[in-house]
N, C-alpha and C positions, 0 to 999 in steps of 0.2 A: 504493499500498498504506498504509496507515494502521500509525503508532506504537503500540508496547505500551499497553495499560492506556488506551485510546481505547475510546466510549461509542458503540456503531453508531447510527446513527441521522441522519434530516437536519431535523428539528426545531431551532426555536432553542433549545429547551431543552438538547440534548443538544450543540450546536456549543458553547453558551457553557460547558458541562460540560466539554468538551472543552478550550477555549481555555485552562482553568486545570487542566488535567488534573485533577479532580475527585477519584479515585482514590488521588491523590496525597495526600490531605488524612489518610488512614491513617498516615502518617509520624509527623507532629508533633502532631497532636489528642490522642492517647493521650496524652503528655506531656503535655498543661495538663490533661489528666485526674488526672495525678500529683501535678502543683503542687499542685492543688484539693483532693486528696485528704490530700496533707501539712498544709497548713493547717488542715486539719480535724480534727485531733490538739487543735487550740489555739481554734477558732473555730467555729461552728456554719456548716453548709454548706444553706443555701433550696435549695429548688425553682429558684426563681427565677432566684438565683445562677448555677445549672447552665445553665439554659438561654441567658440571657447570655453566658456565657461561651463554648460553645458557637457562638453566634450572633456574637457578637464577632470567636471565630478566624476562623470561614467566612470573615465579611465582609471580615477584613483580609488571609486569602490569597487572596481572589478578586483584592483589589482589586491585590497585589502581583504576582500572578502573569498577569493582564491588560496590568499595566505592562510587564511584562518582556516580554511578544508584542508590543506596540507598540511598543516602542524598539527590539527587536532583528528587526523583521520583511522587514527588509532582508537582516539576514544569513541569518534564516531561509529567507528564497526563493533564495538561492544555495548551500544548503547541501542536498547531495539526500537525508540523513536529516530534515530537517525541513519541506521545500519542500511537502509537502502540509498544511500545517499552516491552518488556521481564517482567516488574516489573510493568508498569500504564496500561498493557494490562491484564493483571493476568496470564500468562504463566506462569512464575516464583514467587514463594510467597518471599517476602522477607524474609523470615527465612533461605530460600535455599541459596540466594544471600548472606546474612551473612556469615553463614556458609562457603562460599565459599570463602570467604572473609579471614577466620582464616585458612583455611586448606592450602591457597595460601601461605598467612603470614609464615606457620610455613616451607612449602616446600621451601619459601625464603630462612630464616633463616639453615636451613640445609644445602640449597644447598652453602651458602655463610660459612659455616664452614667448609664445604667439601674444599674450596678454600686454605682459609689463615688466621691468626688470625687478619690480618688488618682489611679484609673485613670482617670476623665476626663481631667486636670491631664498623666497621663505618655502619654493615645493619641496627640497628634499628636506626638512624637519617635520612639513606635513605628511610626506610620506610615511618619514622614522616614526610618527605616533599613530596613524592608521596600522602600520604592521606590527608596531610592539604590544596593540590589544589583544593579542592572539594569546600571547604567554600570558597573562594576567592572571586569570582563571588558575594557573599553577599554584599562585603567591597569595592573591588577598581577595578577601571578599570584594573590594574595589573596582573587581573585573567592569561593575557598570557602571562605574564612574567613569573607567576609562573608554568604553566604547561612547559611553556620552562626551567625553572630550575629545572622541576621535570626530563624531559626527557634527559637535558643534563646532569645528573648524568652516563648515560650507557658506555658513551667510558671513561670516569675517571676509573670508575667502575670497566671497562674490563680491563684495562691497568693496576690497581691495583689489581686485581686476578692474574695476569700472572706474575707479577711484585713482590708485598707483599712489594713495598716502593713507596715511593712519585715518582714522575717524575725528572730528571734532562736533560734539565732545568724545576725548579720548574714551572715556568708560563706556560708547555706544557698543563697541563691537563686542567687548569683554561680556556686557550686558546681554546682547543674541547669543553668544556661544555657551553662555551659562544658561538660558531660558532652553536652548535645544539640548544641551548636557545634561541637564536633571531631567526634561521630556522624555529623551531614550533612555536614561538612566532607570527610571520609573518604571516604563513599558519591558525593558530586558528583566528587570527585576522578575515580574510578573511572568514572561517565556521561561525564565527558568524555574517556574514552581513545577514545571514539567518535568523535570530532572531532577530533584533531590534526592530520591535514592540511588541513580546511580554516580550524583556528583560525590554522595561520600563513600559511595565503594569505592570511586576512583581516586580520593583523596582532591577532589579539585572542589575551590572555594567559589561560594556563590552566597548572598544572602539568605536565601530559601535554606540552603545547606546548611548554613551556621546557626540560623535563630529558628530556622522552621516556617512553615507557610505562613498561620496569622500573623506573625511579627514581619514577615515579608512583606505582605499585602500594607500593613502600616507604612515599613520604608516606602514602597512605592509611591504611595499617598503625599508623604514628607515631599520627596524628591519631584513631583509632578505638581504640589502646592509651590514650589520653589521655582518651577519652570514659569509658572503663570506668575508670579510676582516679577520675576526677572522681564519677562515681555511686556511687563508693566511699566516698570522702569525704564528700560528699553524706552517706549513710544512716551515716556514724561520727560528724557532725557533729551528726546530730538525733536525739537520744537514744531519743525516742518510738517510734524504728519498731522492729520487731521483726524476726526470724529468716529472713520469706519475702522483706523485702528484699534483702537479700542473695542470697539462691539467686537472686531475679529480677536481679539482675547477673553471677551466673554463669550464667545461661542467656544474658544477651545476650554475654558474653565468646566462650560456644562458638559461637554463631550467627556472630558476628562471625570467628571461627575458620573457619568453612565459607563463609560468605559468599566470604573470600580463596580458599578453596580452588576455587571456582568460575571464579575469572578469572586467564589468565595473559596474559602480553605477546602472545604470539603465536596466542593461541585467544579471541576475545570471543564466542565463542558461547554463551555461558549469563551474561552479562553482565546483562540484563533481567530473567535468576532473579535474579542476585545481586543488582541494585536494588530493583526491587519487593519480589517475595515474601516474600526475605530480612527487608528494612528493616520491610516491614509487621508480617511476624509478630515482629520485635525490641521494637517498640515496643506491639505489642497485649499480648504476653505479660509484659514488663517493667508495662506498666501492670494489667493483673489480676492480678500477684504484689503490689503495690503497693496495689491498692482491697481484695485479700482480707487483707492484713496489717492492714490498716485495719478492716476488718469484724470480726474474729477479737480485736483487743487493746481 
Protein backbone atom coordinates (compact mmCIF):
# COMPACT_ATOMS: atom_id res chain seq x y z
CA UNK A 1 0.00 0.00 0.00
CA UNK A 2 1.38 3.41 -0.99
CA UNK A 3 1.75 6.31 1.41
CA UNK A 4 -0.67 9.20 0.95
CA UNK A 5 0.24 11.93 -1.57
CA UNK A 6 2.10 9.56 -3.86
CA UNK A 7 1.70 9.69 -7.62
CA UNK A 8 0.63 6.51 -9.34
CA UNK A 9 2.85 5.12 -12.09
CA UNK A 10 6.08 3.25 -12.62
CA UNK A 11 8.02 5.60 -14.90
CA UNK A 12 11.22 7.20 -13.61
CA UNK A 13 9.49 10.60 -13.50
CA UNK A 14 6.84 9.27 -11.11
CA UNK A 15 9.41 7.42 -9.02
CA UNK A 16 11.60 10.50 -8.57
CA UNK A 17 8.51 12.58 -7.81
CA UNK A 18 7.47 10.14 -5.13
CA UNK A 19 11.02 9.92 -3.78
CA UNK A 20 10.82 13.57 -2.77
CA UNK A 21 7.03 13.68 -2.22
CA UNK A 22 6.55 16.32 -4.90
CA UNK A 23 2.99 17.19 -3.76
CA UNK A 24 4.47 18.38 -0.45
CA UNK A 25 5.98 21.30 -2.37
CA UNK A 26 2.56 22.86 -1.75
CA UNK A 27 3.58 23.45 1.87
CA UNK A 28 6.47 25.88 1.59
CA UNK A 29 6.48 27.19 -2.00
CA UNK A 30 3.56 29.58 -1.34
CA UNK A 31 5.57 31.08 1.51
CA UNK A 32 8.42 31.72 -0.92
CA UNK A 33 5.88 33.61 -3.01
CA UNK A 34 4.91 35.54 0.14
CA UNK A 35 8.53 36.58 0.63
CA UNK A 36 8.79 37.77 -2.97
CA UNK A 37 5.46 39.61 -2.71
CA UNK A 38 6.59 41.49 0.40
CA UNK A 39 9.87 42.43 -1.27
CA UNK A 40 7.90 43.78 -4.25
CA UNK A 41 6.60 46.66 -2.12
CA UNK A 42 10.07 48.16 -2.31
CA UNK A 43 11.76 46.39 -5.24
CA UNK A 44 10.40 45.48 -8.69
CA UNK A 45 9.89 41.78 -9.41
CA UNK A 46 10.64 40.55 -12.91
CA UNK A 47 9.26 37.45 -14.60
CA UNK A 48 12.79 36.08 -14.75
CA UNK A 49 13.23 36.45 -11.00
CA UNK A 50 9.92 34.69 -10.35
CA UNK A 51 10.95 31.76 -12.56
CA UNK A 52 14.38 31.38 -10.99
CA UNK A 53 12.92 31.58 -7.47
CA UNK A 54 10.63 28.65 -8.27
CA UNK A 55 13.50 26.73 -9.89
CA UNK A 56 15.84 27.36 -6.94
CA UNK A 57 13.20 26.41 -4.39
CA UNK A 58 12.20 23.22 -6.20
CA UNK A 59 15.80 22.12 -6.76
CA UNK A 60 16.82 22.79 -3.16
CA UNK A 61 13.83 20.91 -1.82
CA UNK A 62 14.50 18.01 -4.19
CA UNK A 63 18.10 17.75 -3.02
CA UNK A 64 17.09 17.90 0.65
CA UNK A 65 14.32 15.31 0.38
CA UNK A 66 16.36 12.91 -1.75
CA UNK A 67 19.24 13.21 0.71
CA UNK A 68 16.87 12.45 3.58
CA UNK A 69 15.66 9.32 1.81
CA UNK A 70 19.23 8.14 1.18
CA UNK A 71 20.46 8.57 4.75
CA UNK A 72 17.25 7.13 6.26
CA UNK A 73 16.84 4.20 3.87
CA UNK A 74 17.73 1.54 6.46
CA UNK A 75 15.33 3.00 9.02
CA UNK A 76 12.63 3.26 6.36
CA UNK A 77 13.13 -0.40 5.42
CA UNK A 78 12.40 -1.48 9.00
CA UNK A 79 9.34 0.74 9.40
CA UNK A 80 6.13 -0.86 8.06
CA UNK A 81 4.77 2.58 7.16
CA UNK A 82 7.75 3.48 4.97
CA UNK A 83 9.06 0.10 3.78
CA UNK A 84 7.39 0.57 0.38
CA UNK A 85 9.26 3.79 -0.35
CA UNK A 86 11.33 3.90 -3.50
CA UNK A 87 14.75 3.07 -1.99
CA UNK A 88 13.78 0.35 0.52
CA UNK A 89 11.63 -1.35 -2.11
CA UNK A 90 14.40 -1.20 -4.72
CA UNK A 91 12.33 0.68 -7.28
CA UNK A 92 15.09 3.29 -7.32
CA UNK A 93 18.73 2.55 -6.56
CA UNK A 94 20.83 4.43 -4.05
CA UNK A 95 23.14 5.41 -6.90
CA UNK A 96 20.24 6.96 -8.79
CA UNK A 97 19.12 8.86 -5.71
CA UNK A 98 22.62 10.17 -4.99
CA UNK A 99 23.00 11.31 -8.59
CA UNK A 100 19.69 13.17 -8.31
CA UNK A 101 20.97 14.98 -5.20
CA UNK A 102 24.08 16.17 -7.06
CA UNK A 103 22.04 17.21 -10.10
CA UNK A 104 19.44 19.07 -8.04
CA UNK A 105 22.16 20.84 -6.04
CA UNK A 106 23.83 21.97 -9.26
CA UNK A 107 20.52 23.34 -10.55
CA UNK A 108 20.00 25.13 -7.24
CA UNK A 109 23.41 26.84 -7.39
CA UNK A 110 22.84 27.83 -11.03
CA UNK A 111 19.42 29.32 -10.21
CA UNK A 112 20.96 31.22 -7.29
CA UNK A 113 23.61 32.62 -9.61
CA UNK A 114 20.88 33.78 -11.99
CA UNK A 115 19.20 35.75 -9.20
CA UNK A 116 21.86 37.93 -7.56
CA UNK A 117 25.31 37.75 -5.90
CA UNK A 118 23.91 37.78 -2.35
CA UNK A 119 21.70 34.77 -2.99
CA UNK A 120 24.57 32.93 -4.66
CA UNK A 121 26.89 33.68 -1.71
CA UNK A 122 24.29 32.37 0.77
CA UNK A 123 23.26 29.34 -1.28
CA UNK A 124 25.90 26.94 0.17
CA UNK A 125 24.76 27.88 3.68
CA UNK A 126 21.13 27.27 2.77
CA UNK A 127 21.89 23.90 1.20
CA UNK A 128 24.01 22.86 4.19
CA UNK A 129 21.07 23.58 6.51
CA UNK A 130 18.72 21.63 4.27
CA UNK A 131 21.00 18.59 4.17
CA UNK A 132 21.93 18.66 7.86
CA UNK A 133 18.32 18.22 8.95
CA UNK A 134 18.36 14.56 7.93
CA UNK A 135 20.75 13.66 10.76
CA UNK A 136 19.06 15.48 13.64
CA UNK A 137 16.65 12.70 14.59
CA UNK A 138 19.65 10.59 15.56
CA UNK A 139 20.67 13.07 18.25
CA UNK A 140 17.92 15.43 19.41
CA UNK A 141 14.18 15.82 19.87
CA UNK A 142 14.64 19.24 18.24
CA UNK A 143 14.60 17.48 14.89
CA UNK A 144 11.17 19.07 14.26
CA UNK A 145 12.60 22.53 14.85
CA UNK A 146 15.49 21.68 12.52
CA UNK A 147 13.04 20.88 9.74
CA UNK A 148 11.22 24.11 10.51
CA UNK A 149 14.43 26.13 10.22
CA UNK A 150 15.17 24.48 6.88
CA UNK A 151 11.73 25.33 5.50
CA UNK A 152 11.81 28.77 7.12
CA UNK A 153 14.56 29.73 4.69
CA UNK A 154 12.00 29.89 1.86
CA UNK A 155 10.32 33.29 2.45
CA UNK A 156 13.56 34.98 3.51
CA UNK A 157 15.44 33.60 0.51
CA UNK A 158 12.71 34.71 -1.91
CA UNK A 159 12.76 38.21 -0.41
CA UNK A 160 16.54 38.37 -0.87
CA UNK A 161 16.22 37.02 -4.40
CA UNK A 162 14.09 40.03 -5.30
CA UNK A 163 15.78 42.71 -3.18
CA UNK A 164 19.43 41.67 -3.24
CA UNK A 165 19.72 43.12 0.27
CA UNK A 166 18.45 42.50 3.80
CA UNK A 167 14.99 43.67 4.79
CA UNK A 168 14.08 46.98 6.39
CA UNK A 169 13.17 46.54 9.20
CA UNK A 170 15.90 43.97 9.71
CA UNK A 171 13.70 41.69 11.83
CA UNK A 172 11.08 41.14 9.10
CA UNK A 173 12.97 38.21 7.57
CA UNK A 174 13.70 36.49 10.93
CA UNK A 175 10.00 36.81 11.80
CA UNK A 176 8.94 35.27 8.51
CA UNK A 177 11.45 32.46 8.98
CA UNK A 178 10.19 31.87 12.52
CA UNK A 179 6.59 31.82 11.34
CA UNK A 180 7.23 29.14 8.75
CA UNK A 181 9.65 27.32 11.05
CA UNK A 182 7.21 27.03 13.95
CA UNK A 183 4.36 26.11 11.61
CA UNK A 184 6.38 23.30 10.01
CA UNK A 185 7.72 22.10 13.37
CA UNK A 186 4.16 21.90 14.65
CA UNK A 187 2.82 19.73 11.88
CA UNK A 188 6.00 17.62 11.81
CA UNK A 189 5.36 16.75 15.47
CA UNK A 190 1.88 15.57 14.47
CA UNK A 191 3.31 13.56 11.57
CA UNK A 192 5.75 11.84 13.95
CA UNK A 193 2.84 10.52 16.01
CA UNK A 194 2.62 7.67 13.49
CA UNK A 195 6.10 6.39 14.31
CA UNK A 196 6.32 6.53 18.09
CA UNK A 197 6.95 2.81 18.59
CA UNK A 198 9.35 2.52 15.65
CA UNK A 199 11.35 5.59 16.71
CA UNK A 200 11.71 4.25 20.24
CA UNK A 201 12.80 0.84 18.96
CA UNK A 202 15.35 2.41 16.60
CA UNK A 203 16.69 4.86 19.17
CA UNK A 204 15.54 7.82 17.07
CA UNK A 205 14.54 11.10 18.69
CA UNK A 206 11.26 12.90 18.35
CA UNK A 207 8.96 14.78 20.68
CA UNK A 208 6.26 12.06 20.52
CA UNK A 209 8.82 9.30 21.19
CA UNK A 210 10.30 11.19 24.14
CA UNK A 211 7.21 12.67 25.77
CA UNK A 212 4.31 10.59 24.53
CA UNK A 213 1.48 11.40 22.17
CA UNK A 214 -0.63 13.59 24.45
CA UNK A 215 2.22 15.94 25.40
CA UNK A 216 3.45 15.94 21.80
CA UNK A 217 0.12 17.32 20.60
CA UNK A 218 0.45 20.16 23.10
CA UNK A 219 3.97 20.88 21.84
CA UNK A 220 2.54 21.01 18.33
CA UNK A 221 -0.11 23.48 19.46
CA UNK A 222 2.54 25.64 21.13
CA UNK A 223 4.70 25.70 18.01
CA UNK A 224 1.80 26.66 15.79
CA UNK A 225 0.57 29.34 18.19
CA UNK A 226 4.06 30.82 17.97
CA UNK A 227 3.80 30.62 14.17
CA UNK A 228 0.62 32.72 14.20
CA UNK A 229 2.19 35.26 16.57
CA UNK A 230 5.27 35.48 14.32
CA UNK A 231 3.10 36.11 11.26
CA UNK A 232 1.22 38.79 13.17
CA UNK A 233 4.46 40.43 14.32
CA UNK A 234 5.85 40.35 10.77
CA UNK A 235 2.78 42.16 9.47
CA UNK A 236 2.91 44.77 12.23
CA UNK A 237 6.59 45.39 11.54
CA UNK A 238 6.09 45.85 7.80
CA UNK A 239 3.75 48.82 7.54
CA UNK A 240 3.35 48.52 3.77
CA UNK A 241 0.91 45.61 4.10
CA UNK A 242 -2.83 46.20 4.37
CA UNK A 243 -5.82 44.62 6.08
CA UNK A 244 -5.84 41.53 3.87
CA UNK A 245 -2.52 40.42 5.35
CA UNK A 246 -4.12 40.26 8.78
CA UNK A 247 -7.22 38.55 7.41
CA UNK A 248 -4.82 35.93 6.08
CA UNK A 249 -3.25 35.54 9.52
CA UNK A 250 -6.71 35.07 11.04
CA UNK A 251 -7.54 32.40 8.45
CA UNK A 252 -4.29 30.59 9.28
CA UNK A 253 -5.17 30.63 12.98
CA UNK A 254 -8.65 29.22 12.37
CA UNK A 255 -7.29 26.53 10.04
CA UNK A 256 -4.72 25.46 12.63
CA UNK A 257 -7.43 25.13 15.27
CA UNK A 258 -9.36 22.94 12.82
CA UNK A 259 -6.23 20.89 12.10
CA UNK A 260 -5.80 20.10 15.77
CA UNK A 261 -9.45 19.15 16.11
CA UNK A 262 -8.73 16.29 13.68
CA UNK A 263 -6.01 14.65 15.77
CA UNK A 264 -6.37 12.97 19.16
CA UNK A 265 -3.90 10.72 20.99
CA UNK A 266 -6.30 7.79 20.71
CA UNK A 267 -7.40 8.48 17.14
CA UNK A 268 -4.95 9.16 14.29
CA UNK A 269 -7.38 8.13 11.55
CA UNK A 270 -7.63 11.70 10.23
CA UNK A 271 -3.95 12.53 10.63
CA UNK A 272 -3.19 12.52 6.91
CA UNK A 273 -6.03 14.95 6.26
CA UNK A 274 -4.67 17.19 9.02
CA UNK A 275 -1.10 16.89 7.75
CA UNK A 276 -1.52 17.42 4.03
CA UNK A 277 -4.92 18.88 3.22
CA UNK A 278 -5.10 21.49 5.97
CA UNK A 279 -1.47 22.60 5.75
CA UNK A 280 -1.51 22.85 1.96
CA UNK A 281 -4.67 24.95 2.30
CA UNK A 282 -3.04 27.15 4.95
CA UNK A 283 -0.04 28.04 2.82
CA UNK A 284 -2.05 28.52 -0.39
CA UNK A 285 -4.76 30.67 1.19
CA UNK A 286 -2.32 32.82 3.16
CA UNK A 287 -0.29 33.34 -0.02
CA UNK A 288 -3.43 34.32 -1.92
CA UNK A 289 -4.33 36.95 0.69
CA UNK A 290 -0.83 38.45 0.62
CA UNK A 291 -0.68 38.57 -3.18
CA UNK A 292 -4.19 40.08 -3.36
CA UNK A 293 -3.23 42.64 -0.72
CA UNK A 294 -0.19 43.57 -2.80
CA UNK A 295 -2.19 43.86 -6.03
CA UNK A 296 -4.80 46.10 -4.44
CA UNK A 297 -2.34 48.51 -2.77
